[in-house]
Z-matrix of the N, CA and C atoms (Angstrom, degrees):
N
C 1 1.460
C 2 1.524 1 111.28
N 3 1.359 2 115.70 1 -43.07
C 4 1.461 3 120.23 2 179.34
C 5 1.528 4 110.67 3 -62.11
N 6 1.312 5 116.69 4 -40.11
C 7 1.454 6 121.06 5 179.50
C 8 1.529 7 110.75 6 -64.60
N 9 1.323 8 116.94 7 -40.28
C 10 1.460 9 121.93 8 178.26
C 11 1.530 10 111.36 9 -61.47
N 12 1.337 11 116.94 10 -46.33
C 13 1.467 12 120.91 11 179.39
C 14 1.524 13 111.55 12 -65.41
N 15 1.325 14 117.10 13 -38.03
C 16 1.455 15 120.48 14 177.19
C 17 1.523 16 110.36 15 -62.13
N 18 1.329 17 117.03 16 -46.48
C 19 1.468 18 120.99 17 179.11
C 20 1.531 19 110.90 18 -62.81
N 21 1.331 20 116.15 19 -39.69
C 22 1.458 21 120.18 20 179.78
C 23 1.531 22 110.91 21 -63.80
N 24 1.324 23 117.35 22 -44.37
C 25 1.468 24 119.34 23 179.47
C 26 1.527 25 110.74 24 -67.16
N 27 1.332 26 118.34 25 -36.32
C 28 1.455 27 121.57 26 177.55
C 29 1.532 28 110.80 27 -64.05
N 30 1.334 29 116.76 28 -42.67
C 31 1.467 30 120.35 29 179.29
C 32 1.525 31 111.32 30 -66.52
N 33 1.350 32 116.51 31 -36.96
C 34 1.467 33 119.26 32 177.71
C 35 1.529 34 110.75 33 -66.69
N 36 1.322 35 117.35 34 -41.21
C 37 1.460 36 120.76 35 176.69
C 38 1.522 37 111.31 36 -60.99
N 39 1.319 38 115.98 37 -41.25
C 40 1.464 39 119.81 38 178.48
C 41 1.523 40 110.93 39 -66.38
N 42 1.330 41 116.81 40 -37.87
C 43 1.467 42 120.96 41 178.09
C 44 1.525 43 111.22 42 -65.15
N 45 1.334 44 116.96 43 -39.55
C 46 1.464 45 121.01 44 -176.67
C 47 1.526 46 112.67 45 -79.43
N 48 1.307 47 118.69 46 -7.18
C 49 1.456 48 121.49 47 178.99
C 50 1.526 49 109.91 48 -60.51
N 51 1.326 50 117.09 49 122.84
C 52 1.464 51 121.59 50 179.73
C 53 1.521 52 113.66 51 86.04
N 54 1.316 53 117.62 52 4.79
C 55 1.464 54 121.68 53 177.97
C 56 1.520 55 108.81 54 -105.03
N 57 1.341 56 116.15 55 164.09
C 58 1.465 57 120.10 56 -171.93
C 59 1.517 58 113.50 57 -72.58
N 60 1.302 59 119.22 58 -48.28
C 61 1.460 60 121.22 59 179.97
C 62 1.524 61 112.28 60 91.99
N 63 1.328 62 115.69 61 -159.00
C 64 1.467 63 121.50 62 -174.95
C 65 1.524 64 109.58 63 -103.52
N 66 1.337 65 115.93 64 138.22
C 67 1.466 66 121.96 65 175.74
C 68 1.532 67 109.03 66 -138.03
N 69 1.340 68 116.60 67 -170.74
C 70 1.467 69 121.10 68 -176.18
C 71 1.531 70 111.99 69 -62.50
N 72 1.330 71 116.94 70 -38.05
C 73 1.461 72 120.11 71 179.95
C 74 1.525 73 111.03 72 -66.47
N 75 1.325 74 117.29 73 -40.59
C 76 1.471 75 119.94 74 177.49
C 77 1.525 76 111.25 75 -63.28
N 78 1.317 77 117.03 76 -41.12
C 79 1.462 78 120.31 77 178.68
C 80 1.524 79 109.89 78 -62.91
N 81 1.340 80 116.83 79 -43.28
C 82 1.465 81 120.70 80 177.18
C 83 1.521 82 111.08 81 -60.45
N 84 1.335 83 117.54 82 -43.90
C 85 1.460 84 121.24 83 179.69
C 86 1.531 85 111.54 84 -64.13
N 87 1.312 86 116.89 85 -39.48
C 88 1.469 87 119.98 86 179.00
C 89 1.525 88 111.31 87 -67.57
N 90 1.333 89 117.47 88 -42.06
C 91 1.464 90 120.28 89 178.16
C 92 1.523 91 110.05 90 -65.21
N 93 1.341 92 117.09 91 -43.02
C 94 1.467 93 120.09 92 178.02
C 95 1.522 94 110.92 93 -62.58
N 96 1.320 95 117.32 94 -35.33
C 97 1.458 96 121.10 95 177.81
C 98 1.529 97 110.80 96 -65.62
N 99 1.329 98 117.08 97 -43.43
C 100 1.471 99 120.40 98 179.57
C 101 1.528 100 110.21 99 -65.69
N 102 1.332 101 117.45 100 -42.92
C 103 1.464 102 120.80 101 178.17
C 104 1.527 103 110.34 102 -61.21
N 105 1.322 104 116.13 103 -42.15
C 106 1.459 105 120.05 104 179.59
C 107 1.531 106 111.00 105 -64.70
N 108 1.321 107 117.18 106 -39.55
C 109 1.473 108 120.06 107 176.77
C 110 1.526 109 111.26 108 -64.79
N 111 1.326 110 117.04 109 -39.36
C 112 1.462 111 119.91 110 177.60
C 113 1.526 112 111.24 111 -65.04
N 114 1.325 113 116.90 112 -39.29
C 115 1.463 114 120.13 113 176.48
C 116 1.526 115 110.92 114 -65.00
N 117 1.316 116 116.16 115 -36.35
C 118 1.467 117 119.46 116 178.62
C 119 1.526 118 110.86 117 -67.68
N 120 1.334 119 117.50 118 -32.69
C 121 1.463 120 121.33 119 -178.46
C 122 1.527 121 112.43 120 -76.63
N 123 1.340 122 117.45 121 -20.98
C 124 1.464 123 119.54 122 -177.48
C 125 1.520 124 112.26 123 -75.28
N 126 1.306 125 118.08 124 -12.76
C 127 1.461 126 120.21 125 179.14
C 128 1.511 127 112.69 126 86.41
N 129 1.321 128 116.29 127 26.37
C 130 1.455 129 120.13 128 175.83
C 131 1.524 130 108.48 129 -62.77
N 132 1.312 131 116.69 130 157.81
C 133 1.465 132 121.74 131 -175.09
C 134 1.531 133 112.20 132 -52.20
N 135 1.321 134 116.74 133 -44.59
C 136 1.462 135 120.29 134 -176.37
C 137 1.535 136 110.72 135 -99.13
N 138 1.327 137 117.67 136 46.13
C 139 1.461 138 121.08 137 -175.37
C 140 1.520 139 111.67 138 -61.60
N 141 1.333 140 117.90 139 -33.98
C 142 1.462 141 120.93 140 -179.75
C 143 1.528 142 110.52 141 -66.05
N 144 1.333 143 116.66 142 -39.41
C 145 1.470 144 121.23 143 178.79
C 146 1.518 145 110.08 144 -64.33
N 147 1.343 146 117.58 145 -42.70
C 148 1.457 147 120.71 146 179.39
C 149 1.529 148 111.40 147 -65.43
N 150 1.311 149 116.12 148 -35.50
C 151 1.456 150 119.74 149 179.08
C 152 1.531 151 110.54 150 -67.61
N 153 1.310 152 117.06 151 -45.12
C 154 1.471 153 120.80 152 177.16
C 155 1.528 154 110.31 153 -61.93
N 156 1.335 155 116.85 154 -43.82
C 157 1.460 156 121.37 155 179.01
C 158 1.524 157 110.72 156 -60.05
N 159 1.320 158 117.73 157 -41.90
C 160 1.462 159 121.53 158 179.72
C 161 1.524 160 110.87 159 -61.55
N 162 1.309 161 116.60 160 -44.70
C 163 1.472 162 119.34 161 -179.60
C 164 1.530 163 111.88 162 -68.06
N 165 1.322 164 117.16 163 -38.39
C 166 1.472 165 120.00 164 178.17
C 167 1.520 166 110.18 165 -63.57
N 168 1.338 167 117.01 166 -44.94
C 169 1.468 168 120.33 167 179.26
C 170 1.523 169 111.04 168 -63.11
N 171 1.310 170 117.00 169 -39.80
C 172 1.457 171 120.72 170 178.94
C 173 1.525 172 111.25 171 -64.79
N 174 1.306 173 117.20 172 -42.35
C 175 1.472 174 120.61 173 179.03
C 176 1.521 175 110.79 174 -65.31
N 177 1.333 176 117.18 175 -41.40
C 178 1.463 177 120.05 176 178.05
C 179 1.525 178 110.37 177 -61.63
N 180 1.327 179 117.26 178 -42.43
C 181 1.463 180 120.73 179 179.35
C 182 1.528 181 110.90 180 -62.56
N 183 1.319 182 116.93 181 -42.37
C 184 1.462 183 119.86 182 179.56
C 185 1.522 184 112.03 183 -67.16
N 186 1.318 185 117.29 184 -41.13
C 187 1.467 186 120.67 185 178.23
C 188 1.522 187 109.89 186 -62.37
N 189 1.339 188 116.79 187 -42.28
C 190 1.464 189 120.03 188 178.72
C 191 1.534 190 110.89 189 -64.86
N 192 1.321 191 117.36 190 -38.85
C 193 1.464 192 121.05 191 -178.25
C 194 1.523 193 111.64 192 -64.03
N 195 1.319 194 117.60 193 -43.38
C 196 1.457 195 121.40 194 -174.78
C 197 1.529 196 113.39 195 -95.39
N 198 1.314 197 117.74 196 8.55
C 199 1.459 198 121.57 197 -178.54
C 200 1.530 199 110.84 198 -72.06
N 201 1.304 200 115.40 199 147.35
C 202 1.471 201 121.41 200 175.11
C 203 1.527 202 111.75 201 -99.79
N 204 1.325 203 116.76 202 -8.38
C 205 1.469 204 120.95 203 178.83
C 206 1.533 205 108.75 204 -84.39
N 207 1.306 206 116.46 205 79.46
C 208 1.457 207 122.39 206 -172.02
C 209 1.523 208 111.60 207 -66.68
N 210 1.317 209 118.28 208 -38.70
C 211 1.471 210 120.14 209 -178.06
C 212 1.527 211 111.28 210 -65.73
N 213 1.314 212 117.81 211 -39.06
C 214 1.468 213 121.26 212 178.56
C 215 1.530 214 110.55 213 -66.49
N 216 1.342 215 117.37 214 -43.39
C 217 1.464 216 120.85 215 178.36
C 218 1.526 217 111.02 216 -64.51
N 219 1.330 218 117.07 217 -35.46
C 220 1.459 219 120.97 218 178.58
C 221 1.533 220 110.43 219 -66.20
N 222 1.331 221 117.13 220 -41.49
C 223 1.477 222 120.76 221 176.86
C 224 1.521 223 110.85 222 -61.77
N 225 1.336 224 117.19 223 -42.42
C 226 1.464 225 120.68 224 177.84
C 227 1.524 226 110.55 225 -61.08
N 228 1.324 227 116.31 226 -43.12
C 229 1.460 228 120.60 227 179.78
C 230 1.524 229 110.98 228 -62.78
N 231 1.324 230 117.21 229 -41.94
C 232 1.466 231 120.07 230 -178.73
C 233 1.529 232 111.07 231 -66.62
N 234 1.333 233 118.56 232 -37.72
C 235 1.464 234 120.94 233 175.40
C 236 1.529 235 110.67 234 -63.31
N 237 1.330 236 116.10 235 -42.09
C 238 1.462 237 120.75 236 178.40
C 239 1.526 238 110.81 237 -63.01
N 240 1.330 239 117.22 238 -45.29
C 241 1.459 240 120.56 239 -179.25
C 242 1.525 241 111.72 240 -64.96
N 243 1.329 242 116.92 241 -36.86
C 244 1.462 243 120.25 242 176.98
C 245 1.529 244 110.74 243 -63.38
N 246 1.316 245 116.28 244 -44.27
C 247 1.463 246 120.82 245 178.37
C 248 1.532 247 111.00 246 -66.07
N 249 1.321 248 116.92 247 -42.97
C 250 1.467 249 120.83 248 179.10
C 251 1.528 250 111.26 249 -63.27
N 252 1.324 251 116.88 250 -41.59
C 253 1.458 252 120.04 251 -179.63
C 254 1.526 253 111.62 252 -66.96
N 255 1.330 254 117.05 253 -36.74
C 256 1.468 255 120.07 254 175.34
C 257 1.517 256 110.69 255 -63.06
N 258 1.327 257 116.65 256 -43.76
C 259 1.456 258 120.66 257 178.31
C 260 1.521 259 110.99 258 -63.98
N 261 1.336 260 117.62 259 -42.90
C 262 1.462 261 120.72 260 -179.09
C 263 1.531 262 111.02 261 -65.57
N 264 1.326 263 118.65 262 -36.32
C 265 1.461 264 121.14 263 177.03
C 266 1.525 265 110.19 264 -65.84
N 267 1.336 266 117.01 265 -43.00
C 268 1.468 267 120.93 266 177.37
C 269 1.526 268 110.02 267 -62.06
N 270 1.321 269 116.71 268 -43.81
C 271 1.456 270 120.91 269 -179.64
C 272 1.525 271 111.04 270 -63.72
N 273 1.323 272 117.83 271 -40.39
C 274 1.466 273 121.57 272 -179.99
C 275 1.525 274 110.82 273 -63.41
N 276 1.325 275 117.19 274 -41.27
C 277 1.468 276 120.59 275 178.32
C 278 1.531 277 109.98 276 -63.77
N 279 1.316 278 117.38 277 -45.24
C 280 1.469 279 120.64 278 179.68
C 281 1.526 280 111.34 279 -65.22
N 282 1.321 281 117.41 280 -40.58
C 283 1.461 282 121.05 281 179.00
C 284 1.533 283 111.16 282 -64.33
N 285 1.340 284 115.84 283 -45.08
C 286 1.467 285 119.80 284 178.78
C 287 1.524 286 111.38 285 -64.00
N 288 1.330 287 116.02 286 -39.41
C 289 1.462 288 119.40 287 179.16
C 290 1.528 289 110.16 288 -63.58
N 291 1.306 290 118.01 289 -38.08
C 292 1.462 291 121.04 290 179.07
C 293 1.530 292 110.76 291 -69.82
N 294 1.323 293 116.97 292 -41.42
C 295 1.460 294 120.01 293 -179.01
C 296 1.531 295 111.98 294 -67.96
N 297 1.333 296 117.22 295 -33.22
C 298 1.464 297 121.57 296 -176.89
C 299 1.523 298 112.50 297 -102.51
N 300 1.318 299 118.49 298 19.57
C 301 1.460 300 121.60 299 -173.01
C 302 1.524 301 113.03 300 -63.27
N 303 1.326 302 118.41 301 -24.35
C 304 1.459 303 120.46 302 -177.99
C 305 1.524 304 111.86 303 -85.79
N 306 1.309 305 118.09 304 -23.31
C 307 1.463 306 120.25 305 -174.85
C 308 1.523 307 113.97 306 -112.66
N 309 1.321 308 118.29 307 -22.42
C 310 1.465 309 120.91 308 -175.97
C 311 1.518 310 111.01 309 -135.26
N 312 1.324 311 114.68 310 158.90
C 313 1.457 312 122.22 311 175.31
C 314 1.524 313 107.65 312 -124.72
N 315 1.315 314 116.35 313 144.79
C 316 1.464 315 121.42 314 -177.92
C 317 1.526 316 109.49 315 -111.04
N 318 1.325 317 114.67 316 137.76
C 319 1.466 318 122.06 317 176.85
C 320 1.517 319 108.83 318 -127.56
N 321 1.322 320 114.83 319 160.56
C 322 1.468 321 121.74 320 173.01
C 323 1.516 322 108.54 321 -106.03
N 324 1.300 323 116.24 322 137.70
C 325 1.466 324 120.92 323 174.63
C 326 1.522 325 108.14 324 -69.91
N 327 1.314 326 116.60 325 134.63
C 328 1.467 327 120.37 326 -178.20
C 329 1.522 328 111.70 327 -72.27
N 330 1.320 329 116.24 328 -21.59
C 331 1.459 330 120.09 329 -175.63
C 332 1.539 331 112.82 330 -91.72
N 333 1.340 332 115.95 331 -52.19
C 334 1.473 333 119.09 332 -174.93
C 335 1.524 334 113.77 333 -110.25
N 336 1.329 335 117.92 334 -0.43
C 337 1.467 336 124.57 335 177.44
C 338 1.536 337 113.13 336 65.25
N 339 1.316 338 118.62 337 21.01
C 340 1.466 339 121.87 338 176.56
C 341 1.525 340 109.62 339 -73.74
N 342 1.318 341 116.02 340 153.12
C 343 1.453 342 121.48 341 177.60
C 344 1.529 343 108.69 342 -89.99
N 345 1.356 344 116.20 343 130.68
C 346 1.451 345 121.73 344 -176.53
C 347 1.518 346 108.41 345 -123.79
N 348 1.325 347 116.17 346 130.55
C 349 1.460 348 121.74 347 -179.56
C 350 1.531 349 108.89 348 -104.45
N 351 1.337 350 116.26 349 128.13
C 352 1.461 351 121.22 350 177.62
C 353 1.528 352 108.69 351 -130.39
N 354 1.332 353 117.09 352 150.65
C 355 1.468 354 119.25 353 -179.80
C 356 1.523 355 111.46 354 -69.94
N 357 1.345 356 115.63 355 148.12
C 358 1.467 357 121.60 356 179.05
C 359 1.521 358 110.67 357 -81.74
N 360 1.339 359 114.55 358 165.98
C 361 1.466 360 123.65 359 172.59
C 362 1.533 361 112.85 360 60.38
N 363 1.308 362 116.59 361 38.56
C 364 1.463 363 121.23 362 178.00
C 365 1.522 364 110.38 363 -105.11
N 366 1.325 365 117.86 364 -26.21
C 367 1.456 366 122.39 365 -175.87
C 368 1.509 367 109.65 366 105.09
N 369 1.316 368 116.49 367 -148.53
C 370 1.463 369 121.15 368 179.25
C 371 1.523 370 108.11 369 -87.03
N 372 1.347 371 115.78 370 123.32
C 373 1.459 372 120.07 371 -178.40
C 374 1.520 373 110.69 372 -130.59
N 375 1.313 374 114.81 373 160.61
C 376 1.462 375 121.04 374 174.28
C 377 1.524 376 107.48 375 -93.96
N 378 1.324 377 115.61 376 119.21
C 379 1.465 378 121.46 377 -178.77
C 380 1.516 379 108.01 378 -99.38
N 381 1.332 380 116.50 379 130.70
C 382 1.457 381 122.21 380 177.59
C 383 1.522 382 108.17 381 -113.71
N 384 1.319 383 115.99 382 124.21
C 385 1.462 384 121.10 383 179.30
C 386 1.529 385 109.08 384 -68.43
N 387 1.347 386 118.32 385 128.93
C 388 1.463 387 119.81 386 -179.34
C 389 1.531 388 113.50 387 -71.53
N 390 1.327 389 117.29 388 -19.18
C 391 1.465 390 119.44 389 -178.38
C 392 1.526 391 112.45 390 -87.64
N 393 1.343 392 116.55 391 -52.00
C 394 1.468 393 119.60 392 -172.68
C 395 1.521 394 113.01 393 -109.73
N 396 1.330 395 118.58 394 -1.75
C 397 1.469 396 124.49 395 179.37
C 398 1.525 397 113.62 396 63.35
N 399 1.317 398 117.57 397 23.05
C 400 1.462 399 121.65 398 175.75
C 401 1.524 400 108.10 399 -75.16
N 402 1.328 401 117.28 400 135.46
C 403 1.462 402 121.87 401 -177.87
C 404 1.521 403 109.96 402 -112.08
N 405 1.346 404 114.89 403 138.00
C 406 1.458 405 120.50 404 177.08
C 407 1.531 406 108.19 405 -152.54
N 408 1.320 407 115.96 406 158.99
C 409 1.458 408 121.68 407 -178.47
C 410 1.524 409 110.03 408 -100.89
N 411 1.330 410 115.26 409 139.79
C 412 1.457 411 121.15 410 177.56
C 413 1.516 412 109.30 411 -141.71
N 414 1.326 413 115.90 412 145.73
C 415 1.454 414 121.56 413 173.58
C 416 1.524 415 107.63 414 -92.55
N 417 1.328 416 116.27 415 123.61
C 418 1.460 417 120.71 416 -174.64
C 419 1.509 418 110.31 417 -108.17
């Protein structure tokens, strides 16, 4: 039995040689597929749509895993990571703003759209953006 499993893993490694494999985007697609299948099983109104979506996501993940076009898959992964990082930065700002809501207030710079944190209960202050040095007055 051990010899059989060893041969099987060796053949799989040989098969995967020169193929893309699994990355963060594939993991995301697989998790989204499982979530979609679970939603389809709960009997939600659009269960058929969730089931189709789950299968499409699963097929895309498998095609990406066994693809030999490594440069194209790498570009897709980088676009996904850029989008994910933008979302995570937005989420971090919102989370911090909620956690510090009693002691600080958050503003957006009118020029560069950066998020600026200032202490509450100070009155009218001059806020200076740390990125672009734009100055504006705000009542806190």
